[in-house]
C-alpha positions as CSV (number, residue, x, y, z in Angstrom):
1,M,56.6,6.8,-35.8
2,N,54.9,8.3,-32.8
3,I,52.8,5.9,-31.0
4,L,50.4,8.3,-29.5
5,N,50.1,10.1,-32.6
6,E,49.1,7.1,-34.5
7,I,46.3,5.9,-31.8
8,L,44.7,9.5,-32.1
9,T,44.7,9.2,-35.8
10,Q,42.9,6.0,-35.8
11,A,40.4,7.5,-33.4
12,D,39.9,10.3,-35.7
13,K,39.6,7.9,-38.8
14,N,37.5,5.5,-37.3
15,P,35.7,7.0,-33.9
16,H,33.0,4.2,-33.6
17,A,35.5,1.2,-34.1
18,V,35.8,-1.2,-31.2
19,A,39.1,-0.6,-29.3
20,I,38.6,-2.9,-26.3
21,I,36.3,-6.1,-25.7
22,Q,36.4,-7.6,-22.2
23,L,34.7,-10.9,-22.2
24,Q,32.4,-12.3,-19.5
25,K,31.7,-15.8,-18.3
26,T,28.4,-17.6,-19.0
27,A,26.7,-19.8,-16.5
28,D,28.2,-22.8,-18.3
29,N,31.8,-21.1,-18.1
30,G,31.7,-20.2,-21.8
31,Y,32.4,-16.7,-23.0
32,F,30.6,-13.9,-24.9
33,Q,31.2,-10.3,-26.0
34,Q,28.9,-8.6,-23.7
35,S,30.9,-7.5,-20.7
36,I,32.6,-4.3,-22.1
37,S,32.9,-2.7,-25.6
38,C,34.7,0.5,-26.0
39,T,35.2,2.5,-29.0
40,Y,38.1,4.5,-30.1
41,Q,36.2,7.7,-29.4
42,T,35.1,6.7,-25.8
43,L,38.7,5.7,-25.0
44,I,40.2,8.8,-26.3
45,Q,37.6,11.1,-24.5
46,E,37.8,9.4,-21.2
47,A,41.8,9.4,-21.5
48,Q,41.7,13.2,-22.0
49,Q,39.3,13.6,-18.9
50,L,41.8,11.3,-16.7
51,T,44.6,13.6,-17.9
52,A,42.9,16.6,-16.7
53,H,42.6,14.9,-13.4
54,L,46.2,13.9,-13.3
55,D,47.1,17.4,-14.0
56,T,45.5,18.4,-10.7
57,L,47.2,15.7,-8.8
58,S,50.8,15.8,-10.3
59,E,53.2,17.7,-12.5
60,K,54.5,16.5,-15.8
61,G,57.2,13.8,-15.4
62,A,55.7,12.7,-12.2
63,Q,55.9,9.0,-11.5
64,I,52.2,7.4,-11.5
65,G,51.7,3.9,-9.9
66,V,49.4,1.6,-12.0
67,V,47.7,-1.1,-9.8
68,M,45.3,-2.9,-12.1
69,G,44.4,-6.1,-13.4
70,N,44.1,-7.1,-17.3
71,T,41.0,-4.8,-17.7
72,P,39.8,-1.9,-20.1
73,E,40.9,0.6,-17.2
74,W,44.5,-0.4,-17.9
75,V,44.2,0.7,-21.2
76,L,42.7,3.8,-20.5
77,A,45.3,4.6,-17.9
78,D,48.3,3.7,-20.2
79,I,46.7,6.3,-23.0
80,A,46.2,9.1,-20.5
81,L,49.6,8.7,-18.9
82,L,51.0,9.0,-22.5
83,L,48.6,12.1,-23.0
84,A,49.7,13.7,-19.7
85,E,53.4,13.1,-20.1
86,R,53.8,11.1,-16.9
87,V,55.8,8.2,-16.0
88,E,54.0,4.9,-15.7
89,V,55.1,2.5,-13.1
90,P,53.3,-0.7,-13.3
91,V,53.1,-3.0,-10.0
92,P,52.2,-6.5,-10.7
93,L,49.1,-7.8,-8.5
94,A,51.3,-10.7,-7.9
95,F,53.9,-8.7,-6.0
96,S,54.3,-8.8,-2.5
97,G,53.4,-5.8,-0.1
98,E,57.2,-5.1,0.4
99,Q,57.8,-5.1,-3.4
100,A,54.9,-2.9,-4.1
101,A,56.1,-0.5,-1.6
102,F,59.5,-0.4,-3.1
103,L,57.8,0.4,-6.7
104,L,55.4,2.9,-5.2
105,H,57.8,5.1,-2.8
106,N,58.4,7.6,-5.7
107,C,55.0,7.8,-6.9
108,Q,52.8,11.0,-6.6
109,T,49.6,9.1,-7.6
110,V,48.3,5.5,-8.1
111,L,45.5,4.6,-10.5
112,T,43.6,1.6,-9.6
113,D,40.6,-0.5,-11.0
114,A,38.5,-2.7,-8.8
115,M,40.9,-5.5,-8.7
116,G,43.9,-3.1,-8.0
117,A,42.1,-1.2,-5.2
118,K,41.4,-4.5,-3.6
119,R,45.1,-5.7,-3.7
120,L,46.3,-2.3,-2.6
121,A,44.0,-2.6,0.6
122,Q,45.6,-5.9,1.2
123,W,48.9,-4.6,0.8
124,Q,48.2,-1.7,3.4
125,A,46.6,-4.0,5.9
126,D,50.0,-6.0,5.7
127,G,51.7,-2.9,6.4
128,L,52.2,-0.9,3.2
129,L,52.5,3.0,4.1
130,L,51.2,4.7,0.9
131,S,52.1,8.3,0.5
132,A,50.7,8.6,-2.9
133,S,47.1,9.6,-3.6
134,P,44.9,6.7,-5.1
135,L,42.7,7.3,-7.9
136,G,40.1,4.9,-8.9
137,V,39.5,4.3,-12.7
138,E,36.3,2.9,-14.2
139,L,35.9,3.1,-17.9
140,G,32.5,4.5,-18.7
141,K,32.1,6.3,-15.4
142,M,35.2,8.7,-15.4
143,P,33.8,11.9,-13.7
144,P,33.7,14.9,-16.3
145,H,36.4,17.6,-15.8
146,A,35.6,21.2,-16.1
147,H,38.6,21.8,-18.5
148,P,39.2,18.5,-20.2
149,V,42.6,18.1,-22.1
150,R,41.9,18.4,-25.7
151,Y,45.3,16.7,-27.1
152,Q,46.1,17.2,-30.7
153,P,48.8,15.2,-32.5
154,K,52.2,16.7,-32.4
155,S,54.8,16.7,-35.2
156,G,57.5,16.3,-32.8
157,M,57.9,15.4,-29.1
158,Q,61.0,15.6,-27.0
159,D,62.4,12.2,-25.8
160,A,61.5,11.5,-22.1
161,I,61.4,8.6,-19.8
162,I,57.7,7.3,-20.1
163,K,57.8,4.0,-18.1
164,V,59.7,2.6,-15.4
165,L,59.4,-1.2,-15.7
166,H,60.5,-3.5,-12.9
167,T,62.3,-7.0,-13.5
168,S,63.8,-9.3,-11.2
169,G,67.2,-8.9,-9.7
170,T,69.4,-10.7,-7.3
171,T,67.6,-9.3,-4.2
172,S,64.0,-9.2,-3.3
173,Q,63.6,-5.7,-4.5
174,P,63.1,-5.4,-8.4
175,K,65.2,-3.2,-10.4
176,G,63.7,-0.5,-12.4
177,V,64.2,-0.1,-16.3
178,R,63.7,3.4,-17.6
179,I,61.7,3.2,-21.0
180,R,62.2,6.4,-23.4
181,R,59.5,7.7,-25.6
182,H,61.5,7.7,-28.8
183,G,62.9,4.1,-27.9
184,L,59.3,2.7,-27.7
185,D,58.4,4.5,-30.8
186,A,61.3,3.1,-32.5
187,L,60.4,-0.4,-31.6
188,V,56.9,-0.4,-32.7
189,A,57.8,1.1,-35.8
190,A,60.5,-1.8,-36.4
191,L,57.9,-4.4,-35.6
192,W,55.5,-3.3,-38.0
193,Q,57.9,-3.8,-40.6
194,C,57.5,-7.6,-39.9
195,A,53.8,-7.6,-39.8
196,R,50.9,-6.9,-42.0
197,P,48.3,-4.0,-41.5
198,D,45.5,-6.2,-40.6
199,D,47.4,-8.7,-38.3
200,Y,46.3,-7.1,-35.0
201,Q,42.9,-6.7,-35.7
202,R,41.9,-8.9,-32.9
203,Y,44.7,-9.5,-30.5
204,L,43.9,-11.7,-27.5
205,N,45.5,-10.7,-24.3
206,L,46.6,-13.5,-21.9
207,V,49.5,-12.4,-19.9
208,P,49.9,-9.7,-17.3
209,L,49.8,-6.1,-18.9
210,S,52.6,-5.4,-16.3
211,L,54.7,-7.0,-18.7
212,L,56.3,-4.6,-21.3
213,I,56.2,-6.9,-24.1
214,E,52.3,-7.5,-23.7
215,Q,52.0,-3.6,-23.5
216,V,53.6,-3.4,-26.7
217,T,51.8,-6.5,-28.5
218,A,48.4,-6.0,-26.7
219,L,48.1,-2.5,-26.8
220,Y,50.2,-0.4,-29.2
221,M,50.3,-2.9,-32.1
222,P,46.6,-3.0,-32.2
223,L,45.7,0.4,-31.2
224,T,48.1,2.0,-33.9
225,S,46.3,0.1,-36.6
226,G,43.0,0.5,-35.8
227,G,42.4,-3.0,-34.3
228,T,40.7,-4.6,-31.1
229,V,42.2,-5.6,-27.8
230,I,40.4,-8.5,-26.6
231,M,40.4,-9.4,-22.9
232,P,39.4,-12.3,-20.9
233,P,36.9,-12.1,-18.1
234,A,38.7,-9.7,-15.3
235,D,38.5,-12.6,-12.6
236,L,40.3,-15.0,-15.1
237,P,43.9,-15.2,-13.6
238,P,46.4,-14.7,-16.6
239,L,49.0,-17.2,-17.6
240,G,51.7,-17.4,-15.1
241,S,49.4,-17.2,-12.1
242,P,49.8,-20.1,-9.7
243,G,47.8,-23.1,-10.7
244,V,46.8,-21.9,-14.0
245,T,48.0,-24.1,-17.0
246,A,48.2,-23.1,-20.4
247,V,45.8,-25.8,-21.7
248,E,43.0,-24.2,-19.7
249,R,43.2,-21.3,-22.2
250,L,42.8,-23.3,-25.5
251,S,38.8,-23.1,-25.3
252,L,39.3,-19.3,-24.8
253,I,41.4,-18.9,-27.8
254,R,39.0,-20.9,-30.1
255,Q,35.9,-19.0,-29.1
256,T,37.5,-15.4,-29.4
257,R,38.9,-16.2,-32.9
258,P,42.1,-14.0,-32.5
259,S,44.0,-12.6,-35.5
260,A,47.3,-12.3,-33.3
261,M,48.6,-13.9,-30.1
262,T,52.1,-13.5,-28.2
263,L,52.5,-17.1,-26.7
264,T,54.3,-18.3,-23.6
265,P,56.4,-21.4,-24.4
266,A,53.8,-23.4,-22.2
267,L,51.0,-22.1,-24.5
268,V,53.1,-23.4,-27.5
269,E,53.4,-26.6,-25.9
270,A,49.6,-26.7,-25.3
271,L,48.7,-25.8,-28.9
272,A,51.1,-28.5,-30.2
273,E,49.7,-31.3,-28.3
274,R,46.2,-30.3,-29.0
275,A,47.0,-30.2,-32.9
276,R,48.8,-33.6,-32.4
277,Q,45.7,-35.1,-30.8
278,H,43.6,-33.6,-33.8
279,G,46.0,-35.5,-36.2
280,N,45.0,-35.3,-39.7
281,G,41.4,-34.5,-39.1
282,P,39.6,-31.8,-41.1
283,N,39.3,-28.2,-39.9
284,L,42.4,-28.2,-37.5
285,L,42.5,-24.2,-37.5
286,Q,38.9,-24.0,-36.7
287,A,39.5,-26.6,-33.8
288,L,42.3,-24.5,-32.5
289,F,41.4,-20.8,-33.3
290,G,37.9,-20.8,-34.4
291,R,38.9,-19.6,-38.0
292,E,39.8,-20.6,-41.4
293,T,43.4,-18.7,-41.3
294,V,46.0,-19.3,-38.7
295,P,46.7,-16.2,-36.7
296,L,49.8,-14.3,-36.4
297,L,51.7,-16.2,-33.6
298,A,54.7,-14.7,-31.9
299,A,56.5,-16.6,-29.1
300,G,59.0,-15.5,-26.5
301,G,60.2,-15.2,-22.8
302,A,62.1,-18.3,-23.0
303,P,63.3,-20.6,-25.7
304,V,60.6,-23.1,-27.5
305,S,61.6,-26.6,-28.6
306,A,62.5,-26.5,-32.1
307,E,60.9,-29.8,-32.6
308,L,57.3,-28.5,-31.5
309,L,58.0,-25.5,-33.8
310,H,58.7,-27.9,-36.7
311,Q,55.6,-30.1,-35.8
312,L,53.2,-27.1,-35.8
313,D,54.8,-25.7,-38.9
314,A,54.3,-29.0,-40.7
315,Q,50.5,-28.6,-39.8
316,G,50.5,-25.1,-41.3
317,I,50.7,-23.2,-38.1
318,P,54.0,-21.2,-38.1
319,V,55.1,-19.6,-34.6
320,Y,57.8,-16.9,-35.1
321,Q,60.0,-17.2,-32.1
322,G,61.6,-14.0,-31.0
323,Y,64.0,-12.5,-28.4
324,G,64.3,-9.3,-26.2
325,L,64.8,-7.9,-23.0
326,S,63.3,-4.9,-21.2
327,E,66.6,-3.0,-21.5
328,N,65.8,-2.9,-25.3
329,S,62.1,-1.9,-24.7
330,S,61.4,-5.7,-25.4
331,V,61.8,-7.2,-28.9
332,A,65.4,-7.2,-30.4
333,A,65.1,-10.0,-33.0
334,W,61.7,-11.8,-34.4
335,N,61.2,-14.4,-36.8
336,S,58.5,-13.5,-39.4
337,R,56.8,-14.5,-42.5
338,G,59.2,-14.9,-45.2
339,A,62.1,-15.0,-42.8
340,N,61.3,-17.6,-40.3
341,R,64.2,-20.0,-39.5
342,I,63.2,-22.6,-36.8
343,G,65.7,-22.6,-34.0
344,T,66.9,-19.1,-34.2
345,V,65.2,-15.8,-33.1
346,R,65.9,-14.6,-36.7
347,K,68.1,-11.3,-37.6
348,P,67.8,-8.3,-35.4
349,L,65.1,-5.8,-36.0
350,A,65.9,-3.1,-38.6
351,H,66.9,-0.6,-35.8
352,V,68.9,-3.1,-34.0
353,E,72.7,-3.8,-34.4
354,V,74.1,-7.0,-32.6
355,K,77.6,-8.5,-32.2
356,I,78.9,-11.6,-30.4
357,A,81.7,-10.9,-28.0
358,E,84.7,-13.1,-27.8
359,D,83.2,-15.1,-24.8
360,G,80.0,-15.7,-26.9
361,E,77.9,-13.0,-24.9
362,L,75.2,-11.3,-27.4
363,C,75.6,-7.4,-27.4
364,L,73.2,-5.2,-29.0
365,R,73.0,-1.4,-30.0
366,S,69.8,0.2,-31.0
367,S,67.6,3.3,-30.8
368,S,65.5,1.7,-28.5
369,L,67.7,1.1,-25.7
370,F,66.7,2.2,-22.1
371,A,67.9,5.0,-20.2
372,G,69.5,3.2,-17.4
373,Y,68.0,1.9,-14.3
374,S,66.1,3.6,-11.4
375,S,67.5,1.2,-9.1
376,E,70.9,-0.8,-9.6
377,D,71.4,-4.4,-9.2
378,P,74.2,-6.9,-9.5
379,S,72.3,-8.6,-12.5
380,S,72.0,-5.0,-14.3
381,C,73.1,-5.2,-17.9
382,A,76.0,-2.8,-18.8
383,I,76.4,-0.5,-21.9
384,D,79.8,0.2,-22.7
385,Q,81.4,3.3,-23.9
386,S,80.4,2.6,-27.7
387,G,76.9,2.0,-26.9
388,W,77.0,-1.7,-26.6
389,L,74.4,-3.3,-24.4
390,H,75.9,-6.5,-22.7
391,T,72.9,-8.7,-22.4
392,G,74.4,-11.4,-20.6
393,D,73.0,-13.9,-22.8
394,L,75.1,-16.4,-24.9
395,A,74.5,-16.6,-28.7
396,T,75.8,-17.6,-32.2
397,Q,75.2,-15.8,-35.6
398,D,75.2,-17.7,-38.8
399,Q,76.4,-16.3,-41.8
400,D,73.1,-15.2,-42.8
401,G,72.8,-13.1,-39.8
402,F,70.3,-15.3,-38.1
403,I,70.7,-15.5,-34.1
404,S,70.5,-18.6,-31.9
405,I,70.5,-18.0,-28.2
406,I,72.1,-21.1,-26.5
407,G,72.3,-20.1,-22.8
408,R,72.7,-17.5,-20.4
409,K,75.9,-16.1,-18.5
410,K,73.7,-15.4,-15.6
411,T,71.7,-17.8,-13.7
412,M,68.3,-16.0,-14.0
413,I,65.4,-18.6,-14.4
414,I,63.1,-18.0,-17.3
415,T,59.9,-19.8,-16.8
416,A,57.5,-21.3,-19.4
417,N,55.4,-18.5,-18.8
418,G,58.2,-16.0,-19.5
419,R,58.8,-14.7,-16.1
420,N,62.1,-13.8,-15.1
421,I,63.3,-15.1,-11.5
422,S,66.4,-14.8,-9.9
423,P,67.2,-17.7,-7.9
424,E,70.2,-16.9,-5.5
425,W,68.0,-14.3,-3.2
426,L,65.0,-16.7,-3.4
427,E,67.2,-19.4,-2.1
428,S,68.4,-17.2,0.7
429,A,64.9,-16.4,1.6
430,Y,63.8,-19.9,1.8
431,R,66.9,-20.9,4.2
432,S,65.2,-18.8,6.5
433,V,62.4,-21.2,7.1
434,P,63.0,-23.2,10.4
435,G,64.0,-26.8,9.4
436,V,65.7,-25.8,6.0
437,V,69.5,-26.3,5.9
438,Q,69.9,-25.3,2.1
439,A,67.7,-24.8,-0.9
440,I,68.1,-24.8,-4.7
441,V,65.3,-23.0,-6.7
442,Y,65.2,-24.1,-10.3
443,G,62.3,-24.1,-12.9
444,D,63.8,-23.0,-16.4
445,K,61.1,-23.4,-19.0
446,Q,58.7,-24.8,-16.3
447,Q,55.3,-23.3,-15.7
448,F,55.9,-23.1,-12.0
449,L,59.1,-23.1,-9.9
450,S,60.7,-26.1,-8.4
451,G,62.9,-26.5,-5.5
452,I,65.2,-28.9,-3.6
453,F,65.0,-28.4,0.2
454,I,67.7,-29.9,2.3
455,V,66.5,-30.7,5.7
456,N,67.8,-32.1,9.0
457,D,64.8,-33.9,10.4
458,M,62.8,-35.7,7.7
459,A,60.5,-36.8,10.6
460,Q,59.3,-33.2,10.6
461,A,58.6,-33.0,6.8
462,H,55.0,-32.2,7.0
463,A,55.6,-29.3,9.3
464,I,58.4,-27.9,7.1
465,R,56.3,-28.2,4.0
466,R,53.5,-26.2,5.8
467,A,56.4,-23.6,6.9
468,I,57.7,-23.4,3.4
469,A,54.1,-22.7,2.1
470,T,53.3,-20.1,4.8
471,Y,56.6,-18.2,4.3
472,A,55.9,-17.9,0.6
473,R,52.4,-16.7,1.0
474,E,53.3,-14.0,3.5
475,H,56.7,-12.9,2.2
476,L,56.8,-13.7,-1.4
477,N,54.9,-13.0,-4.5
478,E,52.9,-15.7,-6.3
479,I,55.3,-16.1,-9.1
480,E,58.1,-17.1,-6.5
481,I,56.0,-19.7,-4.8
482,I,57.2,-23.2,-5.2
483,P,54.1,-25.5,-5.1
484,D,55.8,-28.7,-4.7
485,P,59.1,-28.7,-2.9
486,V,61.4,-31.6,-2.9
487,L,62.7,-32.4,0.7
488,I,66.0,-34.3,0.9
489,P,67.4,-35.4,4.3
490,Y,70.9,-33.7,4.9
491,S,74.0,-35.9,4.6
492,P,77.6,-34.8,3.9
493,E,77.3,-36.8,0.6
494,V,74.2,-35.0,-0.5
495,M,75.7,-31.7,0.4
496,A,79.0,-32.6,-1.5
497,R,77.1,-33.3,-4.6
498,L,74.8,-30.4,-4.7
499,F,77.0,-27.6,-3.4
500,T,80.6,-26.4,-3.7
501,V,82.8,-26.2,-0.7
502,T,81.7,-22.2,-0.5
503,G,78.0,-23.3,-0.5
504,R,77.3,-22.4,-4.2
505,P,74.6,-24.8,-5.6
506,R,75.7,-27.2,-8.4
507,R,72.8,-26.3,-10.4
508,N,74.1,-28.4,-13.6
509,D,74.0,-31.6,-11.2
510,V,70.4,-31.1,-10.0
511,P,68.7,-33.2,-13.0
512,S,71.0,-36.2,-12.6
513,F,70.6,-36.0,-8.8
514,L,67.0,-35.9,-9.0
515,A,66.8,-38.7,-11.4
516,Q,69.2,-41.0,-9.1
517,Y,67.4,-39.9,-5.9
518,E,64.1,-40.8,-7.5
519,T,65.1,-44.2,-8.4
520,V,66.6,-45.2,-5.1
521,T,63.4,-43.9,-3.3
522,V,60.8,-45.4,-5.4
């Protein structure tokens, strides 16, 4: 499979089919499909115009920043960069100015939509020095080019780096995962072996498109099958944004009637609770999804409770849990119809081999492996001489080949919204706040981060909380903010309980400590 060729083929077959719908809020906070509706023909024509503009600003293989919200302009930019054979560097809007600068320093051009332009201006006001040339992108208003690119499908394309995706490391600077064209093609082809042709006719996009898994499932799966990408209103924050809870998106799901979604664990929990409340009443699928048949529901990012999955499955709502990592261009294993074993992430995809090392680490080898990092980090995954990627995850594999993820060798936090966060450097950062002696950051499977802050003077608790919030707002991205820090007065007993003699947090002791502490203080 060639992703770009497949999208162009769909545009040729059904030029007037709707490729993108962006919703708009009504006065009563409902939603309707009147904001933007873009056909395949329009999408490809404008992508060709944008490609021609890129040719005047950069050479093939150049890195191009993408600073955008979840808007049709993102889809347009992504297709244009594939056409132009440029390297896409997505910059999450939640990133701090320092992190954005790190991502953009090798970019020759930065593509922005209205939201991205506003965020870029904020970063610049905070000191970001931008050497790249910004180029505003607006669907339906791309200025015509004298020599638009007329791209024709190619029977074969050389392998090349087409994206640099940035994930959290052990420092404040994200590490760059270099994604290959042939690797992404192999992944999408393997995913189609687990799905039906009509599964992605109406895909609802709920998480940031800066995440590679959402680019795969929200863009490439629908657009290679003639489907439609449904986007919420541009000003509706995606899941994972501070203060946004999964339950708030249930009404949007019901109104949009999606045929497929990739769910965060928090959204699985919200759906399960709503289904439980509905009980044995009629029209459960209508109440949840606005349709008579269940959508294709995939879950990833962090483990989901097997109990919840069994509950939903018993109510006729299968959720197919998967496993992946950016270093494999996202998905490596995924439960699917006819091969769904709850509590596992299924067997590896057709193009992936796996083995369990002697220490229990999951290793994999595939045709979709990345091409190394653009910036190394102690948390980087290693590929050995035999081509095995050492994932850092602990797993088991049963006699039928089904894989169960049981933990991580590393301390990376994976939130309920599928965001990867390294606690070590974040703890170091928070220790710089005046009044904070030590900090432990946690939040695995939670929607938002939590943290224990050891302080010398509890009489200054209010001022310290304010300082923590101010520091996070000024120096960290939105995902790294701890909305409700737990302040604990310093004592040798507390330090001995929560930290080793070398100052390393005793992470496994945090739950029991908090339970005892709350009992004493209530």
